[in-house]
C-alpha positions in Angstrom: 78.9 78.0 10.6 78.9 74.1 10.2 76.2 71.5 10.9 78.0 70.5 14.2 77.9 73.8 15.3 74.0 73.4 16.0 74.1 69.6 16.6 72.4 67.6 19.3 74.0 64.0 19.3 72.4 60.6 20.4 74.8 58.0 21.1 74.7 54.3 20.2 76.6 51.6 21.1 75.4 49.2 18.5 76.9 45.6 19.3 75.4 46.2 22.9 72.0 47.6 21.9 71.4 45.1 19.1 72.3 42.2 21.6 75.0 41.1 19.3 77.0 37.8 21.0 80.2 38.9 23.2 82.3 37.0 20.6 82.5 37.0 16.9 82.9 33.7 15.3 83.4 35.4 11.6 80.1 33.2 10.5 77.3 34.5 8.3 76.2 38.2 8.6 73.4 38.8 11.4 71.5 41.9 10.1 71.3 43.3 13.6 72.0 46.9 12.3 68.6 46.8 10.5 66.8 46.5 13.7 68.1 50.0 14.6 66.3 51.8 11.7 63.1 52.2 13.4 64.6 54.2 16.1 65.9 56.9 13.8 62.3 58.7 13.8 62.6 58.4 17.9 66.0 59.7 17.7 64.5 62.8 15.7 61.4 63.1 18.1 63.9 63.3 20.9 65.2 66.6 19.1 68.6 64.9 18.1 70.0 66.0 14.7 73.0 64.0 14.8 74.2 60.2 15.8 77.4 58.9 16.9 77.5 55.2 16.4 80.1 52.7 17.1 82.2 50.6 16.7 80.9 49.1 13.8 83.5 47.4 11.9 84.7 43.8 12.0 86.2 42.8 15.4 86.6 39.9 17.8 84.9 41.2 20.7 83.8 44.6 22.1 84.4 46.0 18.8 87.7 48.1 19.4 90.0 45.4 18.4 89.4 45.7 14.7 89.9 42.8 12.6 88.9 44.6 9.1 88.3 48.5 9.1 86.3 48.2 5.6 83.7 45.3 6.6 80.7 46.1 8.8 81.1 43.4 11.8 79.4 40.1 10.6 77.3 40.3 14.0 75.8 43.6 12.7 75.2 42.7 9.1 76.8 43.7 5.8 78.2 46.9 4.3 74.8 47.4 2.4 73.1 47.4 5.8 75.4 50.2 6.9 75.0 52.3 3.7 71.0 51.8 4.0 71.1 52.9 7.5 73.2 55.8 7.0 71.0 56.8 4.2 67.7 56.4 6.4 69.4 58.8 9.1 70.1 61.4 6.4 66.6 61.2 5.0 65.6 62.3 8.5 67.9 65.2 8.7 70.3 63.3 11.0 74.2 63.4 10.6 76.1 60.5 11.3 79.5 59.9 13.1 81.4 56.8 13.2 84.0 55.5 15.6 87.5 55.6 14.2 89.8 53.0 16.0 93.0 54.0 14.7 95.3 54.0 17.5 95.4 50.1 17.8 94.3 47.0 15.8 93.0 43.5 17.1 95.3 40.6 16.7 93.3 39.3 13.8 94.0 42.2 11.6 95.8 41.2 8.4 98.9 42.9 9.2 99.3 41.5 12.7 98.5 38.0 11.3 101.3 38.4 8.9 104.0 39.1 11.6 102.7 36.2 13.5 103.2 33.8 10.4 106.3 35.4 8.9 107.8 37.0 11.9 111.2 38.8 10.9 110.4 38.4 7.2 107.0 40.4 7.4 106.8 43.5 5.4 104.2 44.4 8.1 106.7 44.4 11.1 107.0 47.9 11.2 103.3 48.6 11.1 103.5 48.3 15.1 105.3 49.9 17.7 108.3 48.2 19.2 108.1 44.6 17.7 110.5 42.6 19.5 111.4 39.1 18.3 113.6 38.4 21.4 110.7 39.0 23.5 106.8 37.4 24.2 103.6 38.2 25.0 100.5 36.8 26.8 99.4 34.8 24.0 103.1 33.1 23.6 103.6 34.4 19.9 107.5 34.5 20.5 107.6 38.3 20.3 106.4 41.2 22.2 104.9 44.6 20.9 103.2 47.9 22.4 99.7 47.7 23.3 97.1 50.0 24.3 96.1 50.2 28.2 98.2 47.0 29.1 95.9 44.7 26.8 98.0 42.6 24.3 94.6 42.2 22.6 95.1 45.8 21.3 98.1 46.0 19.3 99.4 49.5 18.8 100.0 50.9 15.3 103.0 52.7 14.5 101.5 55.8 13.4 105.0 57.4 12.0 105.2 54.6 9.5 104.1 56.0 6.1 102.3 52.9 5.0 100.2 53.0 8.0 99.3 56.6 7.5 98.4 55.8 3.9 96.4 52.9 4.9 94.3 54.8 7.4 93.8 57.5 5.0 92.6 55.4 2.5 90.1 54.0 5.3 88.4 57.5 6.0 87.9 58.1 2.2 86.4 54.5 1.8 84.2 55.3 4.7 82.9 58.3 3.1 82.5 57.0 -0.3 80.6 53.7 0.6 78.6 55.0 3.5 78.6 58.6 3.1 79.1 59.2 6.7 79.7 62.8 8.1 82.3 62.8 10.6 84.6 60.3 12.7 85.2 60.3 16.5 88.8 59.1 17.1 89.0 56.6 19.9 92.2 57.1 22.5 92.8 60.6 20.6 94.8 61.5 23.9 97.3 58.9 22.9 97.4 59.5 19.3 100.6 61.2 17.4 99.7 64.8 16.8 101.3 64.4 13.3 98.9 61.7 12.7 95.9 63.5 13.9 97.1 66.4 11.7 97.0 64.1 8.5 93.7 62.9 9.5 92.2 66.7 9.8 94.1 67.2 6.1 92.1 64.0 4.9 88.7 65.4 6.9 89.1 68.9 4.8 89.2 66.9 1.6 86.8 64.2 1.7 83.7 66.2 2.5 82.6 69.9 3.3 82.2 70.4 7.1 83.5 66.7 7.8 83.7 66.5 11.5 86.7 65.2 13.6 86.2 64.6 17.3 88.5 63.0 19.5 88.2 61.1 22.7 90.2 63.0 25.3 90.1 62.5 29.1 92.0 65.2 30.8 94.5 68.0 29.9 94.5 71.3 27.9 92.0 70.7 25.3 93.3 73.3 23.2 96.4 71.0 22.2 94.0 68.9 20.4 91.1 71.4 19.2 92.6 73.7 16.7 92.7 74.7 13.0 95.3 72.1 12.3 94.4 69.1 14.3 90.7 68.4 15.7 87.4 70.1 15.5 86.4 69.1 19.1 87.1 66.6 22.1 85.2 64.8 24.4 84.4 66.9 27.4 85.3 64.9 30.3 86.1 67.7 32.8 82.3 68.8 32.6 81.0 65.3 32.6 82.7 64.7 36.2 81.6 68.1 37.3 77.9 67.6 36.5 77.5 64.5 38.8 79.7 65.2 41.6 78.5 69.2 41.5 75.2 67.7 42.3 75.9 65.1 44.2 77.9 67.5 46.8 75.3 70.1 46.0 78.1 72.2 45.0 77.5 74.3 41.9 80.7 76.2 42.6 82.6 73.1 41.0 80.5 73.1 37.8 80.6 76.7 37.4 84.4 77.1 37.9 84.8 74.0 35.4 82.9 76.1 32.8 85.0 79.3 33.4 88.1 77.4 33.2 87.1 75.7 30.0 85.9 79.1 28.6 88.9 80.8 29.5 90.8 77.9 27.8 89.1 79.1 24.5 89.9 82.4 25.0 86.6 83.3 26.5 85.0 83.2 23.1 81.7 81.0 22.2 83.7 79.4 19.3 87.1 79.0 20.9 86.8 75.8 22.1 84.3 73.1 20.9 83.4 70.4 23.2 81.3 67.2 23.1 79.3 67.3 26.3 77.8 64.4 27.9 76.3 62.9 31.1 77.3 59.5 30.6 78.8 57.3 27.5 79.7 53.6 26.9 82.4 53.6 29.2 81.1 55.4 32.3 78.3 54.5 34.6 75.0 55.8 33.9 74.0 59.2 35.1 70.8 58.0 36.8 72.8 55.4 38.6 75.4 58.0 39.7 73.0 60.4 41.0 72.5 60.3 44.8 69.0 62.4 44.5 67.4 61.1 41.3 65.5 64.5 41.0 68.9 66.1 40.1 68.3 64.3 36.5 66.6 67.3 35.5 68.9 70.4 36.5 71.8 68.0 35.1 70.1 67.8 31.7 69.1 71.4 31.8 72.8 72.3 32.0 74.1 69.6 29.5 71.9 71.4 26.9 72.6 75.0 27.7 76.2 75.4 28.6 78.8 76.0 25.8 79.3 72.6 23.8 77.5 70.2 21.9 75.2 68.0 23.8 74.7 64.3 23.6 72.5 61.7 25.2 73.6 58.1 25.4 70.8 55.4 24.4 68.5 54.4 27.3 69.6 57.4 29.3 66.6 59.5 27.9 64.2 57.6 29.9 66.5 56.9 33.1 68.0 53.7 32.6 70.6 52.4 35.2 73.8 50.8 34.6 76.8 50.3 36.8 80.0 48.6 36.1 80.5 45.2 37.6 83.6 43.5 38.4 85.4 45.4 35.7 83.0 44.6 33.1 81.2 47.4 31.2 78.4 45.1 29.8 75.7 46.8 32.2 76.5 50.1 30.4 75.9 48.8 27.0 72.4 46.9 27.3 70.2 45.3 24.9 67.1 47.5 24.0 64.3 46.1 21.6 62.4 48.9 19.7 59.2 47.6 21.7 61.1 47.8 25.0 62.3 51.3 24.0 58.5 52.6 23.1 57.3 51.2 26.2 60.1 52.7 28.4 59.7 56.2 26.9 55.8 56.2 27.2 56.2 55.4 31.0 58.9 58.2 31.5 58.3 62.0 32.1 62.2 62.1 31.5 61.9 61.6 28.1 59.5 64.5 27.7 62.3 66.5 29.4 64.9 65.3 26.9 62.7 66.0 23.6 61.7 69.4 24.9 65.4 70.3 25.8 66.2 69.3 22.3 63.4 71.3 20.6 64.6 74.4 22.6 68.4 73.9 21.4 67.7 73.5 17.8 65.4 76.5 18.0 67.5 78.8 19.8 70.8 79.8 18.1 72.0 81.6 21.4 72.6 78.2 23.1 74.7 77.1 20.1 76.7 80.3 19.5 76.0 82.6 22.5 78.9 83.7 24.8 78.7 82.9 28.3 78.2 85.1 31.2 77.5 83.8 34.9 74.7 85.6 36.5 74.4 84.0 39.8 76.1 81.4 42.0 75.7 79.5 45.3 75.9 76.0 46.5 72.6 75.2 45.6 71.6 77.9 42.8 73.3 78.6 39.5 72.3 81.0 36.7 73.9 82.2 33.5 73.2 83.9 30.3 74.0 83.0 26.8 74.1 86.1 24.5 74.0 86.0 20.8 73.2 88.8 18.1 71.3 90.9 20.8 69.3 87.8 22.2 70.0 87.0 25.7 68.9 83.5 27.1 68.9 83.0 30.7 69.3 79.6 32.5 68.5 79.1 36.0 69.2 75.4 38.0 68.5 74.8 41.5 69.6 71.7 43.5 68.0 72.3 46.8 64.7 71.0 48.1 63.2 74.2 48.3 62.2 76.7 45.5 64.3 79.6 45.2 63.7 83.1 44.1 66.4 84.4 41.7 66.7 88.1 40.6 69.0 88.6 37.5 69.8 91.1 35.0 67.8 90.7 31.9 69.0 92.3 28.3 67.3 93.1 25.3 63.5 91.9 26.1 60.4 93.2 27.9 59.4 89.8 28.8 60.7 86.3 29.4 58.9 82.8 29.3 59.9 79.8 30.6 60.8 77.5 27.6 60.1 74.4 29.9 57.2 75.8 32.2 55.7 78.3 29.9 55.8 80.6 32.9 56.1 84.4 32.3 58.8 86.6 33.6 58.3 90.6 33.0 61.5 92.6 33.0 61.5 95.4 35.5 64.1 97.8 36.2 66.5 95.8 33.8 66.0 92.5 36.1 63.8 89.5 36.1 62.7 87.8 39.3 62.0 84.2 38.7 61.0 81.4 40.9 62.9 78.2 40.5 61.5 75.0 41.5 63.3 72.7 43.9 65.6 70.2 42.1 64.8 71.8 39.0 65.8 74.6 36.4 64.3 76.7 33.8 65.6 78.2 30.2 64.4 81.6 30.1 63.7 83.0 26.5 62.8 86.2 25.3 59.0 86.5 24.5 59.8 88.9 21.4 61.7 85.8 19.9 59.0 83.1 20.2 57.0 82.4 17.0 54.4 80.1 18.9 53.2 79.5 22.6 55.1 77.4 24.9 53.4 74.3 26.1 54.4 73.3 29.6 56.6 69.9 29.9 55.7 67.7 32.8 59.0 67.3 34.4 57.7 64.9 37.2 59.9 62.2 38.0 58.6 58.7 37.4 60.9 57.3 40.0 60.9 57.7 43.8 63.9 59.8 44.7 65.7 59.1 47.8 63.7 59.6 51.1 66.2 62.0 52.6 67.8 64.9 50.5 71.5 64.8 50.0 71.5 68.6 49.7 70.0 70.3 52.5 68.4 70.5 55.8 66.7 73.8 56.5 68.5 75.5 59.4 66.6 77.9 61.3 68.4 80.9 62.9 66.3 81.1 65.8 67.9 78.0 67.2 71.6 78.9 66.6 73.5 80.9 68.9 75.3 84.0 68.0 78.6 83.1 66.1 81.7 84.6 66.3 83.5 86.3 63.3 87.2 85.3 62.6 88.3 88.5 63.9 86.3 88.2 67.0 83.6 90.7 66.4 79.9 89.6 66.7 78.4 88.5 63.3 75.4 90.5 64.1 72.8 87.7 63.6 70.3 87.6 66.1 69.1 84.2 67.6 65.6 85.2 68.1 64.9 86.4 64.7 63.5 84.5 61.6 65.0 85.1 58.4 62.0 86.8 57.1 62.4 89.4 59.9 65.9 89.9 59.1 66.7 93.2 57.1 68.8 92.9 53.6 71.8 93.9 55.4 71.3 91.2 57.9 70.7 88.4 55.5 73.8 89.3 53.6 75.8 89.1 56.7 74.2 85.7 57.5 75.0 84.5 54.2 78.4 85.5 54.6 78.9 83.7 57.8 77.8 80.5 56.5 80.1 81.0 53.5 83.1 81.5 55.9 82.2 78.3 57.7 82.1 76.1 54.5 85.6 77.5 53.6 87.4 80.7 52.1 85.1 83.5 50.9 86.6 85.3 47.9 86.1 88.6 46.8 83.8 87.6 43.8 81.4 85.7 46.5 81.5 88.8 48.5 80.7 90.8 45.7 77.9 88.3 44.6 76.3 88.8 48.1 76.7 92.5 48.1 75.0 92.9 44.6 71.6 90.8 45.8 69.6 93.5 47.5 66.3 91.3 46.9 64.7 90.5 50.4 63.0 87.2 48.9 66.0 86.0 47.0 68.2 86.6 50.2 65.8 84.5 52.4 65.9 81.8 49.9 69.5 81.9 49.8 70.5 81.8 53.2 67.9 78.6 53.7 69.6 76.8 51.1 72.8 76.4 53.0 73.1 72.7 54.6 72.9 72.8 58.2 75.6 70.2 58.4 77.8 72.6 56.8 77.2 75.1 59.5 
């Protein structure tokens, strides 16, 4: 077990958060990084024990066009400032991971400048990919080269070059020796040479015990990158997409199937595939902006903190800050926030209470870090699963509908559960618990026998008005619906003048299956889930959870 196995991350884009100028004139250092030191205690209070911060090193603009890998960006301060900042984080029990932009450099980087001045005679002409002195680039240098993402501002390093590899290894060693960092997030890892990353893994194993190497990967088979020879973890963009679209479409099947696919990718083992989970970051729009129903912020973050993987919160999102890409610019995703503004915003937001509560639960519940994953219940609007570890079973329930929902689920190795957010008790009867999951909310059910102190309820009420009309459901009443036909022509058995409450268990099960058929194909697993639910109240709530528009 390593520190990152139990990590809860906070993510800072420092040039944005400190309000640094967009363009670096390489003048006298401005000690803006020091303004982030008061935030360290706030990060700890949120229940975070790790910080991903970057980019930090000298660059001309947004930070990913590196000018000097061994010098803190002048707009942020000096190397001494970064050393002191990391030391303060460590003092408060927070590990620090920096951005490693090792795929490309900026045009002000010394090796690129040498090529500009000495052309064919430059000893660094092979440091970059496909330098061609018969070509040209958008800056009119009289030579061309491979770039990243179509931007000539970002010159792609030749990762096969021995001198480049030696230089980057030296940079990693320097960062550890100079700043005492605990890990690196590799920018654009999905386009890095695999041999290059394996070299970095060897250096990571050398410089510090449990030094963490995480890569930015968007799509693909994550196991190509996450293994004993390459990276410890990658960014989980699959789950990121599922979290917001699964709620916007009121489709927990998307989230559950994404989790299942990733879990299978890791061999159905809790430690088979390490992933860095997030709801938003410095490259994507804020989760509060993307959610059609703002109340879904609660179940989104309950899932973020409880599904397999390491959770991360991007600065400002803990109090529901908005942010949307504008005309191709990411500036609104990376706003300046002063300490005074932060304290005021968090004091006014119940969302911050949720995030800090989830952080405490995560840090004190090993099953959420190491436990296996087992799906317990799944509908469009409801989702439940268990995380099991060393005989302890934690049950997570979420509900994206506008109505409360009764869930009945198997419970193991405990006589009673307690809601980690609400403090409500749920006794185990006949090997099951029956719990009421609030509308647009969720709960983490913890075995009472594992608790060493009482659970204090957390106020989860939203501090901003949700949309007036639910995007998930309008309750349909079968008393107003005509008898439907099954695909094979048989009557489906629904009685048009009978309310849900008056139906038998069998009638409710058939009603649910009929609505599923109208939404799309019904799998054997879906049929099994319906058949195994024999609880009348639960079935009533389930059938009501279907959107009338999907009838």
